[in-house]
N, C-alpha and C positions, 0 to 999 in steps of 0.2 A: 572462296569462303573467307569471311572476315573473322578475326578472333578479337575478343574483348579482354583486355587486361585490366584488372581493377586492383588498386592499391588499398591499403588499409585506411579507413577513414576514422578520424578521432572524433569522439563526441564533443558537442558544443559545451564549453565550460559553463557551469552554473545550472545545467539541466540534469546533471548526474544525481543531485540530491533530491530532485522533485519526486521520483518514484518512491523513495524512502519516506518522504514527508506524507505523500498520499497514503501509503500503506499504514503509517503511524496514525493518521487521522481516522482511517477506516477501522483500524483496530480499536481505537478509543471509543468511537460511536458504537461499535459492536458490543464492547464491554458495558457501555451505558444502557443499551437496550436489553442485554441479558440480565443485568442487575435490576433494571426497572420492571421487567415483565416476568421475573422468576417467581413462580407461585409459592416457593418455600420462604416463609417468614419466621425466623427463629423467635421473634418477640411474641408471636401468636401461639407458640407451642409451650 
């Protein structure tokens, strides 16, 4: 029976920031849509 030994692999430099940026963009657009489609408008009350 063969055994497989795996070492730790380090992430590619420059890709570590990509998930954070994608999350930030997603959060921004979510806030835009929530603000744009929120039925409560204080100026109308």
